[in-house]
DOLO-527074 format. One record per atom (N, C-alpha, C): residue number from 1; residue in one letter; atom name; x, y, z. Coordinates in steps of 0.05 Angstrom, whole numbers, padded with zeros to 5 digits. Layout:
    nr   rest   atom       px       py       pz
   NUM      A     CA        X        Y        Z
...
This chain:
    nr   rest   atom       px       py       pz
     1      M      N    01708    02838    02078
     1      M     CA    01704    02834    02107
     1      M      C    01719    02808    02115
     2      K      N    01736    02811    02135
     2      K     CA    01752    02788    02144
     2      K      C    01744    02779    02172
     3      V      N    01743    02753    02175
     3      V     CA    01735    02741    02201
     3      V      C    01756    02720    02208
     4      A      N    01764    02720    02234
     4      A     CA    01784    02701    02243
     4      A      C    01773    02673    02242
     5      V      N    01790    02654    02233
     5      V     CA    01782    02626    02231
     5      V      C    01790    02613    02257
     6      R      N    01771    02599    02270
     6      R     CA    01777    02586    02296
     6      R      C    01776    02556    02293
     7      D      N    01789    02542    02312
     7      D     CA    01788    02513    02311
     7      D      C    01767    02503    02331
     8      I      N    01764    02477    02334
     8      I     CA    01742    02466    02351
     8      I      C    01748    02470    02381
     9      T      N    01773    02479    02388
     9      T     CA    01778    02486    02416
     9      T      C    01773    02515    02421
    10      G      N    01764    02530    02401
    10      G     CA    01757    02558    02404
    10      G      C    01781    02577    02400
    11      K      N    01804    02566    02394
    11      K     CA    01828    02583    02390
    11      K      C    01830    02594    02362
    12      D      N    01842    02617    02360
    12      D     CA    01846    02630    02334
    12      D      C    01869    02615    02319
    13      T      N    01863    02607    02295
    13      T     CA    01883    02592    02279
    13      T      C    01904    02610    02267
    14      G      N    01900    02637    02269
    14      G     CA    01918    02655    02256
    14      G      C    01911    02662    02228
    15      R      N    01891    02648    02217
    15      R     CA    01883    02653    02189
    15      R      C    01857    02670    02189
    16      K      N    01852    02683    02167
    16      K     CA    01828    02700    02164
    16      K      C    01812    02689    02140
    17      A      N    01786    02689    02144
    17      A     CA    01768    02682    02122
    17      A      C    01756    02707    02110
    18      E      N    01758    02709    02084
    18      E     CA    01748    02733    02070
    18      E      C    01718    02729    02063
    19      L      N    01701    02744    02076
    19      L     CA    01672    02743    02071
    19      L      C    01664    02764    02052
    20      S      N    01650    02757    02031
    20      S     CA    01642    02776    02011
    20      S      C    01623    02797    02022
    21      D      N    01629    02822    02015
    21      D     CA    01611    02844    02024
    21      D      C    01584    02842    02009
    22      D      N    01583    02830    01986
    22      D     CA    01558    02827    01971
    22      D      C    01539    02808    01984
    23      V      N    01549    02791    02003
    23      V     CA    01533    02772    02016
    23      V      C    01529    02778    02046
    24      F      N    01551    02787    02059
    24      F     CA    01550    02791    02088
    24      F      C    01550    02820    02097
    25      K      N    01548    02839    02077
    25      K     CA    01549    02867    02086
    25      K      C    01532    02884    02068
    26      I      N    01507    02876    02063
    26      I     CA    01489    02892    02047
    26      I      C    01469    02906    02065
    27      E      N    01454    02924    02054
    27      E     CA    01431    02936    02069
    27      E      C    01408    02916    02069
    28      P      N    01401    02906    02093
    28      P     CA    01380    02885    02094
    28      P      C    01353    02894    02082
    29      N      N    01341    02877    02067
    29      N     CA    01315    02882    02056
    29      N      C    01294    02867    02073
    30      E      N    01281    02881    02090
    30      E     CA    01263    02868    02110
    30      E      C    01239    02855    02096
    31      H      N    01229    02867    02074
    31      H     CA    01206    02856    02061
    31      H      C    01213    02829    02048
    32      A      N    01237    02827    02036
    32      A     CA    01246    02802    02024
    32      A      C    01248    02780    02046
    33      I      N    01259    02788    02069
    33      I     CA    01261    02769    02091
    33      I      C    01233    02760    02100
    34      Y      N    01214    02778    02102
    34      Y     CA    01187    02771    02109
    34      Y      C    01175    02751    02090
    35      L      N    01178    02756    02064
    35      L     CA    01167    02738    02044
    35      L      C    01179    02710    02045
    36      D      N    01205    02709    02049
    36      D     CA    01219    02683    02049
    36      D      C    01212    02667    02074
    37      V      N    01211    02680    02097
    37      V     CA    01203    02667    02122
    37      V      C    01174    02657    02120
    38      K      N    01157    02674    02109
    38      K     CA    01129    02667    02106
    38      K      C    01126    02642    02089
    39      Q      N    01141    02641    02067
    39      Q     CA    01140    02617    02049
    39      Q      C    01150    02592    02064
    40      Y      N    01172    02595    02078
    40      Y     CA    01184    02573    02093
    40      Y      C    01164    02561    02113
    41      L      N    01151    02578    02128
    41      L     CA    01132    02569    02149
    41      L      C    01107    02557    02136
    42      A      N    01099    02568    02113
    42      A     CA    01076    02557    02099
    42      A      C    01082    02529    02089
    43      H      N    01106    02525    02081
    43      H     CA    01114    02498    02070
    43      H      C    01117    02477    02091
    44      Q      N    01117    02485    02117
    44      Q     CA    01118    02466    02139
    44      Q      C    01090    02453    02144
    45      R      N    01069    02465    02132
    45      R     CA    01042    02456    02136
    45      R      C    01036    02433    02117
    46      Q      N    01025    02411    02127
    46      Q     CA    01018    02388    02110
    46      Q      C    00993    02393    02094
    47      G      N    00974    02407    02106
    47      G     CA    00949    02413    02092
    47      G      C    00932    02388    02088
    48      T      N    00935    02368    02106
    48      T     CA    00919    02344    02103
    48      T      C    00894    02344    02122
    49      H      N    00888    02367    02134
    49      H     CA    00865    02369    02152
    49      H      C    00839    02363    02137
    50      K      N    00821    02348    02149
    50      K     CA    00796    02340    02136
    50      K      C    00776    02331    02156
    51      S      N    00751    02340    02153
    51      S     CA    00729    02330    02169
    51      S      C    00706    02323    02151
    52      K      N    00688    02306    02159
    52      K     CA    00667    02297    02142
    52      K      C    00643    02316    02142
    53      E      N    00634    02323    02119
    53      E     CA    00610    02339    02116
    53      E      C    00586    02320    02114
    54      R      N    00562    02331    02114
    54      R     CA    00538    02314    02116
    54      R      C    00536    02294    02093
    55      A      N    00546    02301    02069
    55      A     CA    00544    02283    02047
    55      A      C    00563    02259    02050
    56      E      N    00582    02261    02068
    56      E     CA    00602    02239    02071
    56      E      C    00596    02222    02096
    57      I      N    00576    02229    02111
    57      I     CA    00569    02213    02135
    57      I      C    00553    02188    02127
    58      T      N    00560    02166    02140
    58      T     CA    00545    02141    02136
    58      T      C    00520    02141    02154
    59      G      N    00497    02138    02143
    59      G     CA    00473    02138    02159
    59      G      C    00448    02136    02141
    60      S      N    00425    02132    02154
    60      S     CA    00400    02129    02140
    60      S      C    00392    02155    02126
    61      T      N    00378    02152    02104
    61      T     CA    00368    02176    02090
    61      T      C    00338    02180    02094
    62      R      N    00326    02164    02111
    62      R     CA    00297    02167    02115
    62      R      C    00292    02192    02132
    63      K      N    00268    02202    02128
    63      K     CA    00260    02225    02144
    63      K      C    00255    02215    02173
    64      I      N    00269    02228    02192
    64      I     CA    00269    02217    02219
    64      I      C    00243    02222    02235
    65      K      N    00227    02241    02227
    65      K     CA    00201    02246    02241
    65      K      C    00183    02261    02221
    66      K      N    00158    02261    02228
    66      K     CA    00139    02274    02210
    66      K      C    00144    02304    02209
    67      Q      N    00135    02315    02187
    67      Q     CA    00140    02344    02181
    67      Q      C    00126    02362    02201
    68      K      N    00101    02356    02208
    68      K     CA    00086    02374    02225
    68      K      C    00075    02360    02250
    69      G      N    00067    02375    02269
    69      G     CA    00053    02365    02292
    69      G      C    00070    02356    02315
    70      T      N    00096    02358    02313
    70      T     CA    00113    02349    02336
    70      T      C    00119    02371    02355
    71      G      N    00114    02396    02347
    71      G     CA    00120    02418    02365
    71      G      C    00149    02426    02364
    72      T      N    00165    02413    02348
    72      T     CA    00194    02420    02345
    72      T      C    00200    02426    02316
    73      A      N    00224    02435    02311
    73      A     CA    00232    02442    02284
    73      A      C    00231    02418    02266
    74      R      N    00225    02423    02241
    74      R     CA    00225    02401    02221
    74      R      C    00253    02390    02217
    75      A      N    00255    02364    02212
    75      A     CA    00281    02352    02208
    75      A      C    00278    02330    02187
    76      G      N    00297    02328    02169
    76      G     CA    00295    02308    02148
    76      G      C    00316    02286    02149
    77      S      N    00340    02292    02160
    77      S     CA    00361    02272    02159
    77      S      C    00376    02270    02185
    78      I      N    00383    02246    02193
    78      I     CA    00399    02242    02217
    78      I      C    00428    02251    02213
    79      K      N    00436    02256    02188
    79      K     CA    00463    02265    02181
    79      K      C    00466    02295    02183
    80      S      N    00444    02309    02190
    80      S     CA    00445    02338    02192
    80      S      C    00466    02347    02213
    81      P      N    00480    02368    02208
    81      P     CA    00500    02378    02227
    81      P      C    00490    02386    02254
    82      I      N    00464    02389    02257
    82      I     CA    00453    02397    02284
    82      I      C    00450    02373    02302
    83      F      N    00452    02349    02291
    83      F     CA    00450    02325    02308
    83      F      C    00477    02313    02314
    84      K      N    00478    02300    02337
    84      K     CA    00503    02286    02345
    84      K      C    00510    02265    02324
    85      G      N    00534    02264    02315
    85      G     CA    00542    02245    02295
    85      G      C    00538    02254    02267
    86      G      N    00527    02278    02264
    86      G     CA    00522    02289    02237
    86      G      C    00547    02301    02225
    87      G      N    00544    02311    02201
    87      G     CA    00567    02323    02188
    87      G      C    00575    02349    02200
    88      R      N    00598    02359    02193
    88      R     CA    00607    02385    02203
    88      R      C    00602    02406    02182
    89      I      N    00593    02429    02192
    89      I     CA    00587    02452    02174
    89      I      C    00613    02466    02167
    90      F      N    00619    02469    02141
    90      F     CA    00642    02484    02132
    90      F      C    00668    02474    02145
    91      G      N    00671    02447    02147
    91      G     CA    00695    02436    02159
    91      G      C    00720    02440    02142
    92      P      N    00743    02435    02153
    92      P     CA    00768    02438    02138
    92      P      C    00770    02417    02116
    93      R      N    00782    02426    02094
    93      R     CA    00787    02408    02071
    93      R      C    00817    02408    02065
    94      P      N    00827    02387    02052
    94      P     CA    00856    02387    02044
    94      P      C    00863    02412    02027
    95      K      N    00886    02423    02033
    95      K     CA    00894    02448    02020
    95      K      C    00924    02448    02016
    96      D      N    00932    02458    01993
    96      D     CA    00961    02461    01987
    96      D      C    00970    02489    01996
    97      Y      N    00988    02490    02016
    97      Y     CA    00997    02516    02026
    97      Y      C    01022    02527    02013
    98      T      N    01033    02513    01993
    98      T     CA    01057    02522    01981
    98      T      C    01054    02549    01968
    99      Q      N    01075    02565    01969
    99      Q     CA    01075    02592    01958
    99      Q      C    01099    02594    01939
   100      K      N    01095    02609    01918
   100      K     CA    01116    02614    01899
   100      K      C    01131    02639    01906
   101      L      N    01157    02638    01902
   101      L     CA    01174    02662    01908
   101      L      C    01197    02662    01889
   102      N      N    01202    02685    01877
   102      N     CA    01223    02689    01858
   102      N      C    01251    02681    01870
   103      K      N    01267    02667    01855
   103      K     CA    01293    02659    01865
   103      K      C    01311    02683    01874
   104      N      N    01309    02704    01859
   104      N     CA    01325    02728    01865
   104      N      C    01316    02740    01892
   105      V      N    01290    02739    01898
   105      V     CA    01280    02749    01923
   105      V      C    01290    02731    01946
   106      K      N    01291    02705    01942
   106      K     CA    01300    02687    01962
   106      K      C    01330    02691    01968
   107      R      N    01346    02696    01946
   107      R     CA    01374    02701    01950
   107      R      C    01378    02728    01965
   108      L      N    01362    02748    01958
   108      L     CA    01364    02774    01971
   108      L      C    01357    02771    02001
   109      A      N    01337    02755    02007
   109      A     CA    01329    02750    02035
   109      A      C    01351    02737    02051
   110      R      N    01365    02717    02039
   110      R     CA    01386    02703    02053
   110      R      C    01410    02721    02057
   111      R      N    01417    02737    02036
   111      R     CA    01439    02756    02040
   111      R      C    01432    02777    02061
   112      S      N    01407    02785    02062
   112      S     CA    01398    02805    02082
   112      S      C    01400    02793    02110
   113      A      N    01392    02768    02113
   113      A     CA    01393    02755    02140
   113      A      C    01422    02751    02148
   114      L      N    01439    02743    02130
   114      L     CA    01468    02740    02137
   114      L      C    01481    02766    02144
   115      S      N    01473    02788    02130
   115      S     CA    01483    02814    02136
   115      S      C    01475    02824    02164
   116      M      N    01450    02817    02171
   116      M     CA    01440    02824    02198
   116      M      C    01457    02809    02219
   117      K      N    01462    02784    02215
   117      K     CA    01478    02768    02234
   117      K      C    01506    02779    02235
   118      S      N    01517    02787    02212
   118      S     CA    01544    02798    02211
   118      S      C    01546    02824    02227
   119      S      N    01525    02841    02224
   119      S     CA    01526    02866    02239
   119      S      C    01523    02862    02269
   120      E      N    01512    02839    02277
   120      E     CA    01510    02832    02305
   120      E      C    01534    02816    02316
   121      N      N    01554    02813    02299
   121      N     CA    01577    02797    02305
   121      N      C    01570    02768    02313
   122      A      N    01550    02758    02299
   122      A     CA    01540    02731    02305
   122      A      C    01548    02710    02284
   123      I      N    01569    02717    02268
   123      I     CA    01580    02699    02248
   123      I      C    01606    02688    02259
   124      V      N    01608    02661    02259
   124      V     CA    01633    02648    02267
   124      V      C    01643    02630    02244
   125      V      N    01669    02632    02239
   125      V     CA    01681    02614    02218
   125      V      C    01699    02594    02232
   126      L      N    01693    02569    02227
   126      L     CA    01707    02547    02240
   126      L      C    01721    02530    02218
   127      E      N    01746    02522    02225
   127      E     CA    01759    02505    02205
   127      E      C    01745    02478    02204
   128      D      N    01747    02465    02181
   128      D     CA    01733    02439    02177
   128      D      C    01742    02419    02197
   129      F      N    01722    02404    02208
   129      F     CA    01729    02383    02228
   129      F      C    01710    02360    02224
   130      S      N    01716    02338    02238
   130      S     CA    01699    02315    02238
   130      S      C    01704    02300    02264
   131      F      N    01687    02280    02270
   131      F     CA    01691    02263    02293
   131      F      C    01695    02234    02283
   132      E      N    01710    02219    02299
   132      E     CA    01715    02191    02292
   132      E      C    01690    02175    02293
   133      Q      N    01672    02183    02311
   133      Q     CA    01646    02169    02314
   133      Q      C    01626    02189    02326
   134      P      N    01600    02184    02321
   134      P     CA    01580    02202    02332
   134      P      C    01581    02202    02363
   135      R      N    01583    02226    02374
   135      R     CA    01584    02228    02403
   135      R      C    01575    02255    02411
   136      T      N    01552    02256    02425
   136      T     CA    01541    02282    02433
   136      T      C    01560    02298    02451
   137      K      N    01574    02284    02468
   137      K     CA    01593    02297    02486
   137      K      C    01614    02313    02471
   138      D      N    01624    02302    02449
   138      D     CA    01644    02316    02433
   138      D      C    01633    02342    02421
   139      F      N    01608    02340    02412
   139      F     CA    01596    02364    02400
   139      F      C    01591    02385    02421
   140      I      N    01583    02377    02445
   140      I     CA    01579    02396    02467
   140      I      C    01605    02409    02474
   141      G      N    01627    02394    02472
   141      G     CA    01654    02406    02477
   141      G      C    01660    02429    02457
   142      V      N    01652    02425    02432
   142      V     CA    01656    02446    02411
   142      V      C    01639    02470    02418
   143      L      N    01614    02466    02427
   143      L     CA    01597    02488    02434
   143      L      C    01608    02504    02458
   144      K      N    01618    02490    02477
   144      K     CA    01629    02504    02501
   144      K      C    01654    02520    02493
   145      A      N    01670    02508    02475
   145      A     CA    01695    02522    02467
   145      A      C    01688    02548    02452
   146      L      N    01666    02548    02438
   146      L     CA    01657    02572    02423
   146      L      C    01639    02590    02439
   147      G      N    01632    02582    02463
   147      G     CA    01615    02598    02480
   147      G      C    01586    02597    02471
   148      L      N    01578    02575    02460
   148      L     CA    01550    02573    02449
   148      L      C    01533    02552    02463
   149      E      N    01543    02542    02486
   149      E     CA    01528    02520    02499
   149      E      C    01500    02528    02508
   150      N      N    01496    02554    02514
   150      N     CA    01469    02563    02523
   150      N      C    01455    02580    02503
   151      K      N    01463    02578    02477
   151      K     CA    01452    02594    02456
   151      K      C    01442    02577    02433
   152      K      N    01424    02587    02418
   152      K     CA    01415    02573    02394
   152      K      C    01437    02576    02373
   153      S      N    01446    02554    02361
   153      S     CA    01467    02556    02341
   153      S      C    01460    02540    02316
   154      L      N    01470    02550    02294
   154      L     CA    01466    02537    02268
   154      L      C    01494    02531    02256
   155      F      N    01501    02506    02252
   155      F     CA    01526    02498    02240
   155      F      C    01521    02492    02210
   156      V      N    01537    02505    02193
   156      V     CA    01533    02500    02164
   156      V      C    01558    02486    02153
   157      L      N    01553    02462    02144
   157      L     CA    01575    02445    02133
   157      L      C    01577    02448    02103
   158      G      N    01601    02443    02093
   158      G     CA    01605    02443    02064
   158      G      C    01593    02418    02051
   159      D      N    01597    02395    02064
   159      D     CA    01588    02370    02053
   159      D      C    01574    02354    02076
   160      I      N    01560    02333    02069
   160      I     CA    01547    02317    02089
   160      I      C    01568    02303    02107
   161      N      N    01564    02306    02133
   161      N     CA    01582    02293    02152
   161      N      C    01564    02280    02174
   162      N      N    01559    02254    02171
   162      N     CA    01540    02241    02188
   162      N      C    01549    02241    02217
   163      N      N    01575    02239    02222
   163      N     CA    01584    02238    02250
   163      N      C    01579    02264    02265
   164      V      N    01583    02286    02251
   164      V     CA    01578    02312    02263
   164      V      C    01548    02316    02266
   165      Y      N    01533    02309    02246
   165      Y     CA    01503    02312    02247
   165      Y      C    01491    02295    02269
   166      L      N    01499    02270    02271
   166      L     CA    01488    02252    02291
   166      L      C    01496    02261    02320
   167      S      N    01520    02273    02322
   167      S     CA    01529    02282    02348
   167      S      C    01513    02306    02358
   168      S      N    01500    02320    02340
   168      S     CA    01485    02344    02348
   168      S      C    01455    02339    02350
   169      R      N    01446    02316    02341
   169      R     CA    01418    02312    02337
   169      R      C    01402    02312    02363
   170      N      N    01414    02305    02386
   170      N     CA    01400    02305    02411
   170      N      C    01399    02332    02425
   171      L      N    01412    02352    02413
   171      L     CA    01413    02378    02426
   171      L      C    01392    02397    02413
   172      A      N    01373    02405    02429
   172      A     CA    01351    02422    02419
   172      A      C    01360    02449    02410
   173      G      N    01381    02460    02421
   173      G     CA    01390    02487    02415
   173      G      C    01409    02489    02392
   174      S      N    01417    02466    02380
   174      S     CA    01436    02467    02358
   174      S      C    01426    02451    02334
   175      E      N    01432    02461    02311
   175      E     CA    01424    02447    02286
   175      E      C    01448    02447    02267
   176      V      N    01452    02424    02254
   176      V     CA    01473    02421    02234
   176      V      C    01461    02416    02207
   177      I      N    01468    02433    02188
   177      I     CA    01458    02430    02161
   177      I      C    01481    02433    02141
   178      T      N    01475    02426    02116
   178      T     CA    01495    02431    02094
   178      T      C    01488    02457    02081
   179      N      N    01506    02468    02065
   179      N     CA    01502    02494    02053
   179      N      C    01478    02495    02036
   180      S      N    01470    02473    02024
   180      S     CA    01446    02472    02006
   180      S      C    01420    02474    02022
   181      E      N    01421    02469    02048
   181      E     CA    01397    02470    02065
   181      E      C    01393    02497    02079
   182      L      N    01411    02516    02074
   182      L     CA    01410    02542    02087
   182      L      C    01385    02557    02079
   183      S      N    01371    02568    02099
   183      S     CA    01347    02583    02093
   183      S      C    01347    02608    02111
   184      T      N    01331    02628    02102
   184      T     CA    01329    02653    02117
   184      T      C    01319    02648    02145
   185      Y      N    01298    02631    02147
   185      Y     CA    01286    02625    02173
   185      Y      C    01307    02613    02193
   186      K      N    01323    02594    02183
   186      K     CA    01342    02581    02201
   186      K      C    01364    02601    02209
   187      I      N    01372    02618    02191
   187      I     CA    01392    02639    02198
   187      I      C    01382    02657    02220
   188      L      N    01357    02666    02217
   188      L     CA    01346    02685    02237
   188      L      C    01339    02671    02263
   189      N      N    01333    02645    02262
   189      N     CA    01325    02631    02286
   189      N      C    01348    02624    02304
   190      A      N    01372    02627    02294
   190      A     CA    01396    02621    02310
   190      A      C    01408    02646    02322
   191      N      N    01419    02644    02346
   191      N     CA    01434    02666    02358
   191      N      C    01461    02670    02344
   192      S      N    01473    02648    02336
   192      S     CA    01499    02649    02322
   192      S      C    01499    02629    02299
   193      V      N    01511    02637    02277
   193      V     CA    01514    02620    02254
   193      V      C    01543    02613    02251
   194      V      N    01549    02587    02252
   194      V     CA    01576    02577    02250
   194      V      C    01581    02565    02222
   195      F      N    01598    02577    02207
   195      F     CA    01605    02567    02180
   195      F      C    01631    02552    02181
   196      L      N    01631    02527    02170
   196      L     CA    01656    02514    02166
   196      L      C    01669    02525    02141
   197      E      N    01695    02526    02140
   197      E     CA    01709    02538    02117
   197      E      C    01700    02527    02090
   198      G      N    01695    02501    02090
   198      G     CA    01687    02487    02065
   198      G      C    01660    02496    02055
   199      A      N    01644    02509    02071
   199      A     CA    01617    02517    02062
   199      A      C    01616    02545    02051
   200      L      N    01635    02561    02058
   200      L     CA    01634    02590    02050
   200      L      C    01634    02594    02020
   201      E      N    01652    02581    02006
   201      E     CA    01654    02586    01977
   201      E      C    01628    02579    01963
   202      A      N    01616    02556    01969
   202      A     CA    01592    02548    01956
   202      A      C    01569    02566    01962
   203      I      N    01567    02576    01987
   203      I     CA    01545    02594    01995
   203      I      C    01548    02620    01981
   204      E      N    01572    02632    01981
   204      E     CA    01576    02657    01967
   204      E      C    01571    02655    01937
   205      S      N    01579    02633    01926
   205      S     CA    01575    02629    01897
   205      S      C    01546    02627    01890
   206      N      N    01530    02614    01907
   206      N     CA    01502    02610    01902
   206      N      C    01486    02636    01907
   207      L      N    01493    02652    01927
   207      L     CA    01478    02676    01934
   207      L      C    01486    02700    01916
   208      K      N    01508    02698    01902
   208      K     CA    01516    02720    01884
   208      K      C    01503    02717    01856
   209      K      N    01491    02694    01850
   209      K     CA    01480    02690    01823
   209      K      C    01458    02710    01817
């Protein structure tokens, strides 16, 4: 599968990038995609939620009123959940939300997501570029040249490029990552995925393993 390589002005450079059919043109496995996205979202949860139960409340342990003769229900502790300031019944406790997923399933999910984007003509290959200094205006110019200014876009770099990353950081609809940060969720969450030439070889090599 061949895709035209464009420059940051949106013009065709006259060169073609060869995209592997094993990565960008397979039959998508929706269940693998579901499992990978589920794991990704689960890992976004900190799991630090906690409330105090009655054993953790600071307060007197004396019996607050006599057992009988008050005309009301018996009560033994001010820390009881039925009183204001008492403990919480079955409150949340810290929990680890991480999930295990086979590496081959994760690779299949990413290949499936990329194949879906490829079938939608939502894959763009851009020649490697950089900025002299971080400037949001310059990055917006690239988006406009590619027709992505009003769409969610994901830029995948071959190596860390702070100037490009910092130039995009203020834009809610665009995200810049390196090839090692590529995930199924991020692929599907973008309307278009823009690969810099330097990222393609590493991505294909990793997903073919």
